[in-house]
C-alpha positions in Angstrom: 11.2 -8.8 3.3 12.0 -5.0 4.7 10.1 -2.1 5.2 6.7 -1.0 2.9 5.1 2.5 2.5 2.1 3.2 4.2 2.0 6.9 4.0 2.9 9.9 4.4 2.9 12.8 7.4 1.5 15.4 5.7 0.8 18.1 8.9 0.5 17.9 12.9 -2.7 18.2 14.9 -3.6 20.2 17.5 -0.8 21.2 20.4 -0.8 17.3 22.1 1.8 15.9 19.3 -0.5 14.3 16.8 -0.1 14.0 13.4 -2.0 14.1 9.8 -1.3 10.9 7.7 -2.3 10.5 4.2 -2.3 7.3 3.1 -4.1 4.8 0.2 -2.3 1.5 2.0 -5.1 -1.1 2.1 -4.6 -3.1 4.9 -5.2 0.5 7.1 -7.0 -1.7 10.1 -3.8 -4.1 10.3 -1.4 -0.8 10.4 -3.0 1.8 12.8 -3.7 -0.2 15.4 -2.8 1.2 19.3 0.5 -1.1 20.1 1.7 -1.1 16.5 5.1 0.2 15.5 5.1 2.8 12.2 9.3 3.6 10.9 9.6 7.2 10.8 12.7 8.3 9.6 14.5 5.3 10.2 13.1 5.0 14.2 10.3 2.9 15.4 7.4 4.6 17.0 4.3 2.8 19.3 1.6 4.3 18.4 -0.9 5.3 21.1 -4.3 6.7 19.6 -5.4 5.8 16.0 -8.2 7.8 14.9 -9.6 8.8 11.4 -10.6 12.2 11.2 -12.0 13.7 7.4 -9.3 11.6 5.1 -7.0 11.2 7.2 -5.5 8.8 9.6 -4.3 10.8 12.9 -2.1 8.9 14.7 -0.2 9.8 18.4 3.0 8.3 19.7 4.2 6.7 23.0 7.0 9.5 24.2 5.9 12.2 21.9 2.9 14.7 24.3 4.0 18.1 22.6 3.6 19.7 19.3 8.0 20.0 19.1 7.9 16.8 19.4 6.6 15.8 16.4 7.8 18.8 14.2 9.7 17.1 12.8 7.9 14.8 10.7 6.0 17.0 9.0 6.7 15.9 5.4 8.1 12.5 6.2 7.0 9.3 4.7 5.9 6.5 7.2 6.3 3.0 6.5 5.4 0.0 8.3 8.2 -3.4 8.9 6.6 -6.1 6.6 6.8 -8.4 9.2 4.3 -6.8 11.1 1.9 -6.5 8.7 0.3 -10.8 9.9 -1.1 -10.9 5.7 -3.3 -14.1 5.2 -2.7 -16.4 3.1 -5.2 -14.4 0.4 -4.1 -11.2 0.6 -1.0 -9.6 -0.7 0.7 -6.0 -1.6 0.4 -4.6 -4.3 4.4 -4.7 -4.5 4.1 -8.5 -4.2 2.5 -8.2 -7.7 5.7 -6.3 -9.6 8.0 -9.1 -12.3 4.4 -11.6 -11.8 3.2 -12.7 -15.3 -0.1 -11.8 -17.1 -2.3 -14.5 -18.4 -4.8 -14.8 -20.3 -6.7 -18.4 -21.6 -3.0 -20.1 -21.0 -1.1 -17.4 -22.8 1.9 -14.9 -21.2 0.6 -11.2 -22.2 3.3 -10.2 -20.4 5.2 -8.4 -16.8 3.6 -6.8 -14.4 6.4 -3.8 -13.5 4.3 -1.1 -11.9 1.2 0.0 -10.0 -1.0 3.0 -9.8 -2.9 3.1 -6.1 -6.4 5.7 -5.4 -9.1 5.5 -6.8 -8.8 3.8 -9.5 -5.9 1.2 -8.2 -4.3 -0.7 -11.7 -1.8 -2.8 -12.8 1.0 -1.4 -14.9 1.9 -4.1 -17.6 5.0 -4.3 -19.9 4.7 -6.8 -23.3 7.3 -6.1 -25.6 8.4 -3.2 -26.5 3.6 -2.3 -25.5 2.6 -0.9 -21.9 -0.9 -1.3 -20.7 -3.0 -1.0 -17.9 -5.2 -3.6 -15.7 -7.6 -2.5 -13.4 -7.7 -4.1 -10.0 -11.3 -3.8 -10.1 -14.2 -5.2 -11.5 -14.5 -8.3 -13.3 -10.6 -8.0 -15.6 -8.8 -10.2 -12.3 -9.2 -13.6 -12.1 -7.0 -15.0 -9.8 -3.6 -13.9 -8.3 -1.4 -16.6 -7.6 1.2 -16.0 -5.5 3.0 -19.3 -5.2 3.0 -19.4 -10.0 3.9 -15.6 -9.6 1.5 -15.0 -12.5 -2.2 -12.5 -11.8 -5.2 -14.8 -14.8 -7.0 -12.5 -16.0 -10.9 -12.5 -17.6 -11.5 -12.4 -21.0 -12.6 -8.8 -19.8 -9.6 -7.2 -20.1 -9.0 -8.6 -23.7 -9.9 -5.2 -25.0 -7.1 -3.4 -22.7 -4.8 -5.8 -23.4 -4.7 -5.4 -27.7 
C-alpha cells in the first residue's frame, strides 16, 4: 500500500546526528520505535534512538552519528512503510477514510473527501455542491465501518450537516 506521511524534519539537534521531527501522526507508538525504519527522500533509515522533547519527536539513525550526516534532511518529509505499521483490526488511518460514505439514520449524507489534523481533527465531507465538516471527537462519530466503507454519524452531527 506504499508509504504514509508521518511528519517533517524541522531541524537538527546537537552535534551527534539527532533530528527534530514535527508530527501529529496518530500512531506514534507504532512508528517511533528503536529498530523500525523511517523513509526520508526515498531511502529507509533505521531508528537508533528516540525521545520526546517539547513538541518534537527526536530521532537519531543508525550510521548517522554526526550533524553533517543529517543536515541535508532539514525540511524533508518523513514517511513510514504502510506494511510495517501493524495496525489492529479496529485501527485505521485518516487516509483510509477518503472516499467513505457518511451515513445518518440510514441515509447517505455525502462522501469524505479530505480531513484536517492538529488540535481539531475534522472530516471534510462533500454532499452535492455543499461542503461540511464533522469533528472526529465526542459523540459525532458512532461507527467507522471499514468493510462497508462508511462512517455512521450520530444525531448530534445533524446540525453540522443541514
